[in-house]
Structure formats: C-alpha cells, structure tokens
FIKOL-935809 format. One record per residue: x, y, z of N, C-alpha, C, CB in turn. Coordinates in steps of 0.02 Angstrom, whole numbers, plus 32768, in hexadecimal, padded with zeros to 4 digits. Glycine has a CB too. Example, Ala and Ser with C-alpha at 12.3 -4.5 7.8 and 13.67 -1.06 7.14 Angstrom:
BEGIN
82947EE4818682677F1F818682947F5B818682357F2081C4;82827F90816282AC7FCB816582858002818A82C07FE2811E;
***
This chain:
BEGIN
DD0FC0AC4A3DDCF9C0C64A7CDCF1C1114A7CDD27C0B14AB1;DCB7C1294A99DCB1C1754A97DCE7C1954AC6DC66C18C4AAD;DCFBC1C94AAEDD31C1EE4AD8DD0DC2144B14DD5CC2254AA9;DD2CC20D4B4EDD10C22B4B87DD29C2734B8FDD21C2034BC3;DCFCC29F4BA2DD16C2E64BB3DCF7C2F44BFEDCF9C3244B75;DD15C32E4C14DCFFC33D4C57DCD2C37B4C4DDD3DC34B4C8A;DC9AC37C4C73DC69C3B04C6FDC59C3CB4CB5DC2BC3954C4D;DC4DC40E4CB7DC3BC42B4CF8DBF4C41D4D01DC4AC4774CFE;DBDFC3FE4D3BDB99C3ED4D4CDB7AC4134D80DB94C3AC4D5D;DBA4C4404DA4DB86C46A4DD6DBBAC49B4DF0DB68C4404E11;DBA1C4CF4E12DBC9C5074E2EDBBBC50E4E74DBBDC5484E0C;DBE9C51C4EA1DBDAC5364EE4DC08C5734EECDBE4C4FF4F1E;DBF4C59E4F22DC1FC5D84F2EDC1AC5F34F72DC11C60E4EFF;DC48C6184F8ADC40C6394FD0DC67C6774FCBDC5AC6095010;DC47C6B14FE9DC6DC6EF5001DC59C6F75046DC5DC7324FD8;DC95C714506ADC83C72250B1DC52C75C50B7DCC2C73050DB;DC35C76650EFDC03C79450FADC16C7DD50FFDBE2C7815133;DC59C7E45119DC72C82E5127DC80C84C50E5DCB5C8315155;DC61C88B50DEDC71C8AC509DDC9FC8EA50B1DC2BC8C45074;DCD8C8ED508FDD0CC9255096DD01C952505CDD58C90C5096;DCEAC98F506BDCD2C9C25036DD11C9ED5025DC94C9F45053;DD08CA0E4FEFDD41CA434FDDDD4ACA7A500CDD34CA634F99;DD0BCA8C502BDD0ECAC0505EDD37CAAD509CDCC9CAD35073;DD33CA6E50ADDD56CA5250E6DDA1CA4E50D7DD38CA0E50F8;DDAFCA375097DDF7CA3A5081DE16CA7F5081DDFDCA1F503C;DDEECAAE506DDE07CAF5506ADE17CB1350ABDDD7CB22504A;DE00CAF250DFDE11CB065126DE51CAE4513DDDD6CAF4515A;DE66CAAF5115DEA6CA8F5128DEE1CAA55102DEA1CA475120;DED6CAB850C2DF0BCACE5094DEF2CB0B5074DF1DCA99505E;DF1BCB33504EDF10CB6C502BDEF2CB5A4FE3DF52CB935027;DEB0CB534FE6DE8ECB3E4FA2DE44CB574FA7DE91CAE74F95;DE20CB4F4F71DDD4CB614F77DDB1CB2D4F50DDC1CBAC4F5A;DD6FCB2B4F5ADD47CB034F33DD47CB0F4EE8DD06CB084F4B;DD4CCB544ED3DD4ECB624E8EDD92CB484E72DD43CBAF4E82;DDC6CB4B4E96DE08CB344E7ADE09CAE34E71DE44CB4D4EAE;DDECCAC34EA3DDE9CA774E9EDDBDCA654E68DDD1CA564EE0;DD83CA844E60DD55CA714E2BDD71CA7E4DE9DD14CA954E31;DD95CAB84DE3DDAECACF4DA2DDE8CAA04D8DDDC5CB1B4DA5;DE11CA934DBBDE51CA6A4DACDE44CA214DA3DE84CA724DE3;DE1ECA024DD4DE14C9B94DDADDCFC9A14DCCDE27C9A34E1E;DD9EC9CC4DDEDD57C9B74DD7DD36C9904E10DD51C98F4D9C;DD57C99A4E4ADD3AC9754E86DD1BC9A24EB7DD6FC94C4EAB;DCDDC98B4ECCDCB9C9B54EFADCBCC9974F41DC71C9BD4EE2;DCBBC9554F47DCC5C9344F87DCE5C8EC4F7FDC81C9304FAC;DCFBC8D84FAEDD1CC8924FB5DD05C8704FF8DD70C8994FB4;DD02C82C4FF8DCEFC807502EDD31C7F35059DCC6C7C95015;DD2AC7F4509ADD61C7E950C4DD4EC7AF50F7DD76C82C50E8;DD76C77A50FDDD6BC7445131DD8DC75E5175DD8DC6FA5118;DD67C77D519CDD84C79851DCDD86C76B5217DD60C7D351F0;DD5EC736521FDD5EC70C5255DD9FC6F35261DD32C6D9524E;DDB5C6F452A3DDF3C6D852B8DDF9C68E52AEDDFEC6E752FE;DE33C6745294DE3EC62A5292DE1EC60B5254DE21C60852D3;DE03C6335224DDEBC61851EADE10C62B51ADDDA9C62851E3;DE27C5FA5182DE4FC6035149DE2BC5F75106DE88C5D6514F;DE4EC5E950D4DE38C5D95092DE0EC59C5093DE71C5D05065;DE1FC56550B9DDF9C52D50B9DDADC53550CFDE1CC4FF50E2;DDA4C56850F4DD60C577510DDD39C58D50CEDD5EC5B15148;DD55C5B950A3DD35C5D35069DD29C5945034DD64C610504A;DD5BC5745030DD5EC5384FFFDD27C5065012DDA7C5135001;DD28C4FD5053DCF7C4CB506EDCAEC4DD5061DD02C4C350BB;DC9EC51B5075DC5EC5395069DC49C532501EDC60C583507E;DC76C5434FF0DC65C5414FAADC5CC4F84F91DC9CC5664F82;DC84C4CE4FAADC80C4844F95DC4AC4644FBADCC3C45B4FA1;DC2FC4784FF7DBF6C45B5013DBBBC46B4FEDDBEDC46F5057;DBB2C4AD4FDBDB78C4C14FB6DB76C4994F70DB78C5104FAC;DBB1C4914F52DBB5C4704F14DB9EC4294F1ADBFAC4724EF9;DBB3C4054F4FDB9FC3BF4F5ADB53C3C14F63DBC4C39D4F9B;DB33C3ED4F8EDAEBC3F04F91DAC6C3FD4F4DDADAC4254FC2;DAE0C42C4F2BDABBC4424EEBDAC2C40B4EB8DAD9C4864ECC;DAF2C3E54EB4DAFAC3B14E85DADFC36D4E9EDB41C3AC4E74;DACBC36D4EDDDAB1C32F4F01DAE5C2F64EFCDA69C3164EE2;DB26C3084F00DB5BC2D64EFCDB5FC2AF4F40DBA0C2F84EE9;DB6FC2704F38DB7CC2474F76DBC9C2544F87DB6CC1F34F6B;DBD6C26E4FC4DC1AC27B4FD4DC4CC2434FC9DC1EC28E5016;DC2FC2064FD2DC5EC1CB4FCBDC74C1C34F7DDC36C1854FE6;DC4BC1E24F50DC5AC1D94F0ADC90C20B4EF1DC1BC1E04EE2;DCA4C23D4F19DCD7C26C4F04DD1EC24C4F00DCD8C2A84F33;DD36C24E4EC8DD7BC22B4EBFDDB4C25C4ECCDD83C20E4E74;DDAEC29E4EC2DDE6C2C84EBEDDCFC3104ED2DE05C2C64E76;DDF9C3344EF8DDEDC3794F07DE2AC39F4EF9DDD8C3844F4C;DE26C3D34ECBDE5DC3FF4EBBDE4DC4454ED4DE6AC3FF4E70;DE77C45E4F00DE69C4A24F19DE9FC4D24EFFDE67C4A34F69;DE8DC4FF4ED6DEBBC5344EBCDEB8C56C4EEBDEA8C54D4E74;DEF7C5794F0DDEFAC5B14F39DF42C5C34F41DED8C5A24F7B;DF4AC6064F54DF8CC61F4F61DF92C6314FACDF9CC65E4F34;DF54C6284FCFDF54C63C5014DF3EC5FB503BDF21C67C5020;DF67C5CB5039DF53C58D505DDF4FC59650A8DF85C555504E;DF2AC56D50C8DF25C5755112DF6CC56B5134DEF0C5415130;DF90C53D511DDFCFC52E5138E000C52250FBDFC9C4F05168;E043C525510CE077C51350DDE06AC4C450C8E0C4C51F5100;E05EC4A150FAE03EC45F50ECE018C44B512BE075C42850D9;DFE7C420512BDFCCC3FE50F0DFA4C42550BDDFA3C3C95106;DF92C4045088DF70C42B5054DF26C445506DDF69C3FC5011;DF13C47C5055DED2C496505CDE9EC460504BDEC9C4D45031;DEACC444500CDE7CC4124FF3DE71C3D65025DE94C3F64FAF;DEA7C3C55046DE9DC38E507BDE70C39D50B1DEDCC37D509A;DE77C3DD50C6DE4CC3F550FDDE02C3F650E4DE64C43D5115;DDF7C40B50A9DDB5C407508CDD96C3BD508EDDB8C4215044;DDBFC3925079DDA7C34C5077DD95C33550BBDDDCC31D5059;DDBDC34450EEDDADC32F5138DD70C34F514EDDE7C343516A;DD6BC38B5141DD2FC3B25160DCF0C39D513DDD38C4035159;DCF0C38D50FBDCB4C37D50DCDCA7C32B50D7DCB5C39E5097;DCD5C30750F8DCCEC2C450FCDCCFC29C50B8DC93C2B9511F;DD03C2B2508FDD07C291504ADD40C25C505BDD1EC2CA5006;DD29C21F505CDD50C1E5507ADD77C1C85040DD1FC1AB509C;DD5EC1CC5001DD7CC1AA4FCBDDA4C1D74F97DD47C1854FA8;DDAAC2184FADDDCFC2414F7EDE15C24C4F8FDDB0C27F4F78;DE42C2564F5FDE85C2724F69DE80C2BB4F5BDEBAC2514F3B;DEB0C2E04F75DEAAC3274F6FDEECC34A4F6EDE82C3414FA6;DEF3C3804F46DF2BC3A84F49DF1DC3F14F37DF5DC38B4F1E;DF4CC41A4F4BDF49C4614F37DF6FC4724EFBDF61C48C4F6E;DF58C4A64ED8DF7AC4BC4E9ADF86C5084EA2DF4DC4AB4E58;DFC8C51D4E93DFDBC55F4E9ADFEEC57F4E5CE00EC5634EC8;DFC2C5A54E3CDFD2C5CF4E06DFB5C6114E0DDFBEC5B34DC9;DFAFC6264E48DF96C6684E5DDF4FC6784E37DFCFC6A14E4C;DF50C6AE4E16DF10C6C44DF0DEF9C6934DBCDF1AC7074DCC;DF2BC66B4DA1DF18C6364D6ADF09C5F64D8ADF53C62A4D36;DF08C5F14DCFDEFEC5B24DEFDEC9C58C4DDCDEF9C5B94E2F;DE92C5A84DD6DE50C5854DC4DE50C5684D7EDE14C5B64DCB;DE6AC58F4D4EDE76C57A4D0BDE9CC5394D08DE99C5AE4CE6;DED8C53B4D2ADF05C5064D2ADEE3C4C94D4ADF45C51A4D4D;DEC4C4D74D85DEA0C49E4DA7DE6BC47D4D81DE82C4B44DE3;DE46C4A54D5ADE0CC4914D31DE23C4604CFBDDE9C4D04D10;DE55C4764CD6DE71C4484CA4DE91C40B4CC4DEA5C46B4C7A;DEB1C40D4CFBDECDC3D64D1EDE96C3A54D35DEF6C3EE4D59;DE62C3C04D53DE28C3974D64DE08C3744D2CDDF6C3C04D83;DE03C3984CEFDDE2C37F4CB9DE0CC3414C9ADDD5C3B94C86;DE49C34B4CA0DE78C3124C8BDE75C2D34CB3DEBFC3284C8F;DE67C2DD4CF9DE5AC2A24D20DE19C27B4D0DDE58C2B64D67;DDE6C2A44CF6DDA7C2834CDFDDB0C2634CA2DD71C2B24CD7;DDD6C2894C70DDDFC2694C30DE0CC2294C31DDFBC29C4C02;DE32C21F4C69DE51C1DD4C6CDE2BC1A44C75DE7EC1DB4C9B;DDEAC1AF4C86DDB9C1784C8FDDBFC1574CD3DDC2C1444C58;DDEEC16F4D02DDF0C14D4D40DDD0C1784D7BDE37C13B4D4E;DDB7C1B34D69DD99C1D94D9DDD4FC1F54D81DDCDC2164DB4;DD23C1F54DAFDCDBC2024D98DCC6C2474DB0DCA7C1CC4DB5;DCDAC2584DEEDCC1C2974E06DCFCC2C14E28DC87C28A4E37;DD0DC2F94E08DD44C3234E21DD2BC3654E36DD79C32C4DED;DD3DC37E4E70DD2EC3C34E8BDD66C3EB4E7CDD1FC3C54ED5;DD60C4244E5DDD94C4534E4CDD81C4944E70DD9CC45C4DFD;DDAEC4A94E9FDD99C4E74ECBDDCBC5204EBDDD99C4D44F1D;DDB7C55C4EB8DDE7C5964EBADDD1C5BD4EF0DDEBC5C04E79;DDFBC5CB4F25DDEBC5EF4F60DE28C6134F7DDDCEC5BF4F92;DE16C6504F9BDE52C6744FB6DE39C69C4FF3DE75C6A54F7F;DE68C6A4501BDE61C6DB5055DE98C70A5046DE6AC6BE50A5;DE8DC7375014DEBEC7665001DED0C7945035DEABC7894FCA;DE9AC7A55061DEA6C7D65097DEE2C7C350C4DE67C7DD50C3;DEF8C77F50C3DF2BC76550EDDF6DC77F50D2DF29C71950F0;DF76C78F5095DFBAC7A55079DFB7C7EA505CDFD3C7735042;DF88C8135078DF82C85A5061DF9EC88A509BDF33C86D504E;DFC2C8BC5088DFDAC8F250B4DFA8C92650B3E01EC90F50A0;DF7FC93450E1DF49C95F50DDDF68C9AE50EBDF0EC9465114;DFA5C9B350E9DFBEC9FB50E1DFDFCA0750A3DFEECA0E5116;DFD6C9D75071DFF1C9DB502EDFBCC9EA4FFDE014C99D501B;DFB6CA284FE9DF82CA424FBBDF7FCA214F77DF8DCA8B4FB1;DFBECA064F65DFC2C9ED4F22DF9CC9AA4F1AE00BC9E64F0E;DF99C9844F52DF7FC9414F52DF41C9374F7ADFB2C9144F69;DF34C9584FB4DF02C94A4FE4DEB8C94F4FC3DF0AC97D5020;DEACC9854F94DE6DC9814F78DE56C94A4F4ADE66C9B74F5B;DE8AC9264F34DE7CC8F44EFBDE5EC8B54F0EDEB8C8E44ED8;DE71C89C4F47DE65C8574F58DE30C8494F88DEA0C83A4F71;DE10C80F4F82DDD9C7FA4FB3DDDCC7AF4FBDDD8FC80D4F97;DDB3C7964FE9DDB2C7504FF8DD70C72F4FDADDB8C7455047;DD78C6ED4FCDDD3EC6C94FAFDD53C68C4F83DD14C6FB4F83;DD25C66B4F6BDD32C6314F3FDCF9C60D4F26DD5AC6014F60;DD07C5E04EF7DCD2C5B64EDFDCEFC5724EC9DCACC5D84EA5;DCBEC5464EBADCCFC5054EA8DC9DC4EB4E72DCD1C4D74EE6;DCBCC4BB4E48DC94C49A4E15DC9CC44D4E19DCA9C4B54DCF;DC6AC42B4E03DC6DC3E24DFDDC7FC3D14DB4DC29C3C04E13;DCADC3A84DADDCBDC38F4D6BDCA7C3414D6ADD0DC39A4D5B;DC84C3314D30DC70C2ED4D2BDC7DC2DB4CE3DC25C2E14D41;DC79C2984CD1DC81C27E4C90DC49C2864C67DC91C23C4C91;DC55C2904C29DC1FC2944BFADC39C27B4BB3DC04C2DE4BF7;DC06C2634B88DC1BC24E4B45DBF8C2864B14DC01C1FD4B34;DBD3C2AF4B2CDBB0C2E14B05DBE8C3174AF0DB70C3034B31;DBD5C3404AC0DC01C3724AA6DBFBC3B34AD0DBF0C37E4A5B;DC0CC3A84B10DC09C3E04B43DC46C3D74B70DBC3C3DF4B6F;DC56C40E4B99DC88C4064BCADCCAC4334BBDDC98C3BD4BCD;DCFEC41C4BDBDD41C4404BD5DD5BC42B4B8FDD78C42C4C15;DD56C4584B61DD65C4454B19DDB0C4514B07DD35C46F4AE6;DDCCC4854B1EDE12C4914B10DE2DC4C84B3DDE1BC4A44AC7;DE71C4C44B43DE96C4F24B73DED9C5074B53DEA3C4CD4BBB;DEE8C54C4B59DF25C5634B4CDF44C5804B8DDF20C5944B16;DF77C55E4BA8DF8EC5724BE7DFD8C5804BE0DF7FC53E4C1D;DFF4C5B54C04E034C5CA4BF9E059C5E14C38E033C5FD4BC8;E099C5D74C3FE0C6C5F64C79E0FFC6074C5AE0D7C5C84CB6;E11DC6424C6EE15DC6584C54E191C66A4C86E154C68F4C2B;E180C66D4CC9E1AEC67D4CFAE1C9C6C44CF6E1E3C64F4CF6;E1B6C6EF4CD0E1D0C7324CCCE1B6C75D4CFEE1C4C74E4C8E;E17FC74B4D22E15DC7774D49E173C7804D8FE11EC7654D47;E1A6C7584DA5E1BDC75B4DE7E1CDC7A44E06E1F9C7314DE7;E1F2C7C94DE2E203C80A4DFCE1C5C83E4E0CE232C8294DCA;E191C82F4DDFE15AC85E4DE2E11DC84E4E0AE144C8694DA2;E11CC80E4E21E0DFC7F74E4BE0F1C7BD4E72E09FC7E54E20;E0FBC7C94EB2E10FC7974EE2E104C7A74F2AE154C7884EDA;E114C7714F56E11AC77C4F9EE163C76C4FACE0E8C74E4FC9;E187C7984FCAE1CFC7924FC9E1E2C75C4FFFE1F3C7D94FD7;E1C3C75A5038E1D9C733506CE1A6C6FB5080E1EAC75E50A4;E1BDC6CA50A5E192C69550BEE19DC654509BE14BC6AA50B8;E1C0C653505EE1D5C61E503EE21FC5FE5052E1D3C6314FFA;E236C5D3502AE275C5B55040E2B2C5E5502BE27DC56B5020;E2A8C6105000E2DDC6414FEFE2E9C6775026E2CBC6664FAD;E2B3C6885042E2B5C6BA5074E282C6AA50ADE2A6C6FF5054;E299C67B50DDE26EC664510FE256C69F513FE293C62C5136;E220C6975165E20BC6C75194E242C6DB51C7E1CFC6AD51B8;E245C71851D7E275C72D520FE258C7715227E2C5C73551F4;E275C788525EE260C7CD5277E26BC800523EE28BC7E452B9;E2A0C7F95217E2ACC82C51E1E276C82951B0E2EFC82351BD;E260C7EF5197E232C7EE5168E1EAC806517EE232C7AC514E;E1DCC7F951C1E1A0C81051DCE19FC86051DAE199C7F45224;E1D8C87651FCE1DEC8C55205E1DDC8EA51C7E21FC8D95229;E1F0C8C35189E1F5C8EB514DE1BDC8D2511EE23EC8E4512B;E187C8BF513FE14AC8AB511AE155C88250DAE123C8E85108;E17EC84A50DEE18EC82750A1E164C7E9509AE1D7C81550A0;E12CC7E550BCE102C7AD50BDE0C0C7BC5097E0F6C7985105;E0BBC7FD5073E086C8135052E092C818500AE074C84F506D;E05AC81F4FE0E060C8214F9BE088C8604F83E01CC81E4F7C;E0B8C8574F58E0D3C88E4F34E0C5C8884EEBE11CC8934F40;E0ACC8BF4ECFE094C8C04E89E0A7C9044E69E045C8B64E86;E0C8C8FA4E2BE0D1C9374E01E09DC9394DCEE116C93A4DDF;E06DC95E4DE2E02CC95C4DBDE02EC9694D73E000C98D4DDB;E051C9994D58E058C9A94D14E071C9724CEFE081C9E14D0B;E0AAC9544D05E0C3C9194CDEE095C8E24CD5E0FDC8FE4CFC;E075C8D14D11E048C8974D18E00CC8A74CE6E02DC88C4D68;DFF6C8E24CE6DFBAC8F64CBCDFCAC8E64C71DFA9C9474CC5;E005C8FC4C5BE019C8F74C15E022C8AD4C03E05AC91E4C08;E043C8844C2BE045C83E4C1BE005C81C4C1FE072C81D4C46;DFDCC82E4C4FDF97C80F4C59DF6EC8174C16DF70C8344C99;DF6AC8534BFFDF3FC8634BC6DF5DC83D4B8ADF3CC8B34BB9;DF99C83E4B7ADFBBC81F4B3EDFAEC7D44B42E00BC82E4B3C;DFC2C7B14B7DDFC3C76C4B7EDF7EC74D4B88DFF1C7564BB0;DF51C76C4BA8DF0DC7514BAADEEBC7544B66DEE3C7794BDC;DEF5C7904B42DEDDC7974AFFDEF7C7644ACFDEEDC7D84AE6;DF3AC7574ACFDF5CC7294AA4DF45C6DA4AB4DFACC7334AB0;DF34C6CD4AF2DF21C68C4B06DED9C6814AE7DF25C6844B56;DEB0C6B44AF4DE6AC6AB4ADCDE69C6A74A90DE3DC6E74AF5;DE8EC6CD4A6EDE91C6CE4A24DEA7C6864A05DEC7C7084A0F;DEDBC6704A2BDEF7C62D4A11DEBEC5F34A1FDF41C61A4A3A;DE99C5F84A55DE68C5C74A65DE2AC5D14A32DE53C5CE4AB5;DE1CC60C4A21DDE4C61949F4DDF2C5FF49ADDDD5C66349F2;DE32C610499BDE49C5FD4958DE49C5AD4951DE92C61C494C;DE6AC5914985DE76C5484984DE30C5204985DEA5C53349C5;DDFFC53D49A2DDBFC51F49A4DD8CC5384970DDA3C52849E5;DDA8C562493DDD81C57A4908DD3FC59A491FDD74C54448D9;DD41C5C54952DD0BC5E3496DDD0BC62E4950DD0DC5DD49BA;DCD1C63D493CDCC6C6804925DCB1C6AD4964DC8DC68148EB;DCC5C6EE4963DCB5C716499DDC67C71049AEDCCAC7624990;DC3DC708497DDBF5C7024985DBE7C6C649ACDBD1C6FF4942;DC06C69149A7DBFCC65249C7DC0FC6514A0FDC1FC62049A5;DC32C6824A24DC45C6824A69DC10C6A44A91DC87C6A24A73;DBF1C67F4AC3DBB5C6974AE8DBCCC6C44B26DB88C6564B01;DC02C6AF4B46DC19C6CC4B7FDC66C6CC4B7FDBFBC6AA4BBA;DC84C7044B9DDCC9C7084BACDCCCC7124BF6DCEDC7414B84;DCF1C6E74C1CDCF4C6EE4C61DD42C6FC4C71DCD7C6AC4C84;DD52C73B4C7DDD97C74E4C8BDDA9C74F4CD4DDA4C78F4C6F;DDE6C7454CE5DDFDC74A4D29DDEDC7954D41DE4CC7394D2D;DDCDC7A14D7BDDB8C7E24D95DDF3C7FD4DBEDD75C7DC4DC0;DE23C8184D9DDE5FC83D4DB9DE51C88B4DB7DEA2C82A4D8D;DE39C8A14D83DE36C8E74D74DE09C8F34D39DE7BC9024D66;DDD7C91E4D47DDA2C92D4D12DDC1C9444CD3DD72C9634D2A;DDFCC9694CD2DE13C9814C99DE3BC94E4C70DE39C9B94CA9;DE54C9164C92DE75C8E34C6FDE3EC8B94C4DDEA2C8B84C9D;DE03C8AF4C70DDCDC8884C4FDDB6C8AB4C12DD91C87C4C7F;DDAFC8EF4C16DD99C9134BDBDDC8C9134BA2DD8AC9574BED;DE07C9194BB3DE3EC9144B7FDE3FC8D54B5CDE83C91D4B9C;DE3DC89F4B83DE3FC85A4B60DE04C84E4B39DE44C8214B92;DDCAC85C4B53DD8CC84E4B2BDD85C87A4AECDD4DC8584B58;DD97C8B94AF4DD9CC8E24AB6DDC8C8C74A82DDB4C9254AC5;DE08C8AD4A97DE38C8924A64DE16C8574A40DE7CC87B4A87;DDF2C82E4A68DDD3C7F34A4ADD91C8044A23DDC4C7C14A82;DD7CC8434A29DD3EC8584A05DCFFC83C4A24DD40C84149BD;DCFFC82E4A5FDCC8C8114A86DC9FC8494AA7DCE3C7DF4ABC;DC5DC8504A97DC37C88A4AB5DC2FC8804B03DBEEC8904A93;DC2AC8B54B29DC29C8B44B6FDBF2C88B4B8DDC25C8F64B88;DBB6C8844B6FDB7DC8624B82DB90C8114B85DB42C8744B4E;DBC1C8004B65DBD9C7BB4B63DC0BC7AD4B99DBF7C7AA4B21;DC20C7DD4BBFDC5CC7D44BEDDC40C7D54C31DC96C80F4BE6;DC53C7A24C57DC3EC7954C9EDC6BC7BF4CCCDC45C7474CB0;DC4DC7F24CF2DC73C8164D1FDC52C81E4D60DC83C8554D04;DC78C80E4D97DC59C81A4DDCDC8FC8394E08DC3EC7D44DFE;DCC6C8534DE7DCFDC8704E0DDCEAC8AA4E3EDD30C8894DDB;DCAFC8CE4E29DC9DC9064E54DC85C8F14E96DC6AC9314E34;DC68C8AF4E9CDC55C8994EE0DC89C8734F05DC1AC8704EDC;DCB5C84F4EE8DCE2C8224F0BDD2EC8354F0ADCDAC7DE4EEE;DD3EC8614ED9DD84C86D4ECFDDA5C8324EAFDDA6C87C4F0E;DDE9C82F4EB6DE11C7F94E97DE1CC7BF4ECDDE59C8164E7D;DDF9C78C4EC4DE00C74F4EF3DE30C71A4ED7DDB9C72C4EFF;DE5DC7324EACDE91C7024E8FDE6FC6C84E70DEC1C6E84EC6;DE85C6904E88DE64C6514E6FDE1AC64C4E76DE80C6184E91;DDFDC6704EA1DDB7C66E4EABDD8DC6954E79DDAAC6864EEC;DDAAC6BE4E51DD81C6EA4E21DD57C6C54DF1DDAEC7164DFA;DD7AC6954DCADD51C6714D9ADD15C64C4DB1DD79C6454D7B;DD27C61D4DE7DCEAC5F64E00DCB2C6264E1DDD01C5C14E3A;DCC8C6604E3BDC94C68E4E56DC6AC6AC4E1FDCB4C6C74E7E;DC8BC6B64DE2DC65C6CD4DACDC34C69D4D95DC8EC6DF4D77;DC46C65A4D96DC17C6224D81DBDCC6234DB5DC3DC5D74D7E;DBECC6254DF2DBBDC6264E2EDB88C65B4E29DBE3C6304E6F;DBA6C69A4E18DB7EC6D74E15DB4BC6D34DDCDBACC7154E0A;DB66C6BC4DA2DB43C6C14D61DB28C67B4D48DB75C6E04D2B;DB26C64D4D70DB14C60A4D55DAD3C60A4D31DB11C5D64D8B;DAA3C62E4D49DA5EC62D4D28DA60C64A4CE6DA2AC6524D50;DA92C6684CCFDA98C6854C90DAAEC6514C58DAC9C6BE4C95;DACCC61E4C6CDAEAC5ED4C41DAB7C5B64C2BDB25C5CD4C63;DABCC5A94BEADA94C5774BCFDABCC53D4BB1DA67C5964B9E;DA9CC5014BB4DAC4C4C64B96DAD9C4D54B51DA9BC4824B95;DB1AC4CA4B41DB32C4D24AFDDB55C5174AF3DAF7C4CB4ACC;DB49C5454B2CDB6DC5844B26DBB9C5804B21DB5CC5AC4B60;DBD8C5AC4AF2DC24C5AA4AF3DC3DC5DD4B20DC43C5B44AAE;DC63C5CB4B52DC80C5F74B87DCCEC5F74B7ADC6DC5DB4BD4;DCEAC62E4B79DD34C6384B7DDD49C6534BC1DD4CC6694B46;DD70C62D4BE3DD8FC6414C24DDD2C65B4C19DD92C6084C54;DDE9C6954C35DE35C6A74C33DE47C6C54C73DE48C6DA4BF9;DE8AC6BA4C80DEA7C6D84CBEDEF1C6EA4CB3DEA1C6A74CFB;DF0AC70D4CE1DF51C71E4CDDDF67C7294D29DF5EC7614CAC;DFA1C70C4D38DFB9C7144D7EDFFDC7134D85DFA1C6E44DA8;E018C71B4DC3E063C71D4DD5E084C6E14DB4E070C71C4E25;E0C3C6EC4DA4E0E9C6B14D87E115C6C74D4EE0B9C67B4D6D;E0FDC6E44D18E0B4C6EE4D05E096C6A94CEFE0AEC7264CC8;E05AC6A04D04E032C6604CEDDFF2C67A4CD4E024C6284D2A;DFE1C65E4C96DF9FC67A4C79DF80C6414C4EDFABC6BE4C4A;DF4AC6554C34DF2BC6234C00DEDEC6334BF5DF33C5D44C1A;DEC4C6054BC9DE81C6094BBCDE64C5BF4BB0DE77C6374B80;DE23C5BC4BC7DE04C57C4BC0DDBFC5824B9BDDFBC55B4C05;DDB2C5574B6CDD76C5564B49DD46C5234B69DD83C5464B02;DD0BC5354B7FDCDBC5064BA1DC9CC50E4B7BDCD0C5154BF1;DC80C4D14B6ADC3CC4D04B4DDC12C4BC4B8EDC34C4984B0B;DBE2C4E74B9CDBBDC4E14BD8DB92C4A54BD7DB95C51B4BE2;DB89C4844C0DDB66C43F4C0EDB1DC43B4C25DB8DC4114C3B;DB00C4774C40DABAC4724C59DA9EC4B54C5ADAB5C4524C9E;DA5CC4B94C5FDA3BC4FC4C65DA40C5144CAED9EEC4F84C4E;DA62C54F4CB2DA78C5614CF4DA4BC57A4D27DAA6C58E4CED;DA0AC5784D16D9DAC5944D49D9C7C55E4D7ED999C5AE4D24;D9E8C5234D7DD9DAC4F44DAED9F7C5054DF0D9F1C4B54D98;D9D7C4F64E22D9EFC50A4E6ADA1AC4D74E80D9B6C5134E9F;
***
C-alpha cells in the first residue's frame, strides 16, 4: 500500500484594517521610526481595535477564505487546530468557536499553545492526523491578537507585536509532496526570559496583578535573541542534513517574523541568500503563531509545485523547530 502523506492544498489569511505606524508608537513611548527599523525591522503592524472581537474573529476570517479558495465542503472538514497564545477565553477553545461560526458540523477542534512556534507544532500535528488514514481534511490555523497582551507604555515590547493570522488546508496525498519532515524541540529553559507572569494558576488575577501590569508580555530581548538564532539555525541544519538537501535545492526559507536581525543571522548561518528568504515583518510585525501562515498567504504566488520550503520558528518555553515542506501546487491559483 502506498504511504499517505499530508500536503498543503490551500492558504487563507486575514489582517485587521487598522495600521499602527512607528510614528504613532513614538508618541506613546520614547522611541523613533529609525530605532525600530534599525533594531527590529518593523514599519507598521495591524491592530484589531473593534470592541468585543478576539482571536477567533481573525482565525475565522482566515479559515473562511481558505474554505472558499479550496472549494471545500464545510461538512468534509474533519479537524480544526488553532495555534494561539491569545485565545478568546481561558475556555472554551478558540478552535471550537471557529467551528461554530463557520458551521463545521463534523469537525473536532482544539487549540495548541506553543507561542511563536505554535503553527509549526500544529502543522506537524495536523499532518500526523492525515497520515493516520482516518482524517481527510484538516484546517491548521495560526492566529493572534497580540495587542491584547501588550503594555503600550513598555517600549521594549510594544513596537514588536501585531495582530493577524492565516490558515492552511491539509489533505492526503500519495505523491512525493507535502510535510516531509520536522525537527521540533522544547527545553523549558525559557521561563524566566519570556513570559506573562499573572493570569494562570500559579498567579491568578487580583488587584495586585492588575496594578503591577503583570498580565502583559515580559521579555529579556538579548537572551531571547541569542537562543533564537542558535536554536533555529541548529534545527534547520539538522533537517537539511537528515533529508540530504543541498543549500542549492532549498527554494525558500520561511522564518518566524520576530526580528529582522534574527532572520538575517539565521539565514546567514545557513548560507541561504536573502532572495530565497520570505520576509514580511516590515508590514505586520510579530504576530506570533500567525507569522508563518501569513508569509504563505502573502507569497503564495511565488511557490511552485515541488519547491522545497524550510519553515523555522522559535518561541517562549523555549519551544522551537523547523519543518521541511515540499510544496504541492503552483501558487498562483486564486
């Protein structure tokens, strides 16, 4: 019997309309456009400002576009995985809300939390459901409303993050395309350097936690930068070696969009020329689990069937990895 693999058959995406520029941020905190562009490489980011809308709204818009583009029957969707760190609620899952809003009656759904590596982890997880032979159509979403966990008086973090997300359809194939291999790692060392202190079971919400701004992202940038470059590079190298790929055979590297300098450092280490690296951080900032699918959504028309893509990400935890994807279709389809 031919072995079944999972292949991406379509992409959807969504970013909110409101554009938060560096000039606007420089009115909130002591920073400048030059500083932000030089240090991080971000010009603007999208913010979901409408009252009462959360991550499920972004996820739903991306998944709805995906279903339309792939002409999928909603009744045929078996599973929805939503990678997010900014769920609408502690419970129920954001994925369950997406199912209800889109009328996906036959799907089961769950959220996955690996912060900026969430989409990588969810993609490999979704692929394994397809490979089991029991599931035919799986939607994998990476979506975030990062503005909901940002302190806009903290100049160390507020310029970095934005809202948005994307979704991909995974289906079964017996062709030599799809999610070929993954190197995923977690080491737990990252807790002190990147976290949200309050709101969980260790430190539940209280007047004290609110007064002390303990519900926002805390990041030690230098430490995170160092670990991100080393670990993303190592994961990519391991993946490339294991699959006997030469640098010339890699058509595209799609890195997590956290910081332009991290992207440059990682791809230089790998010896990949800049023209093969997908970058849109300048327009969207860091949308955490949303960055990788947003890159696919933005640049879909560049990908051709059989192209070798390397995805890589690094996030809180620390959680990181790389995935090798052989692209399954010519991307200029609408």
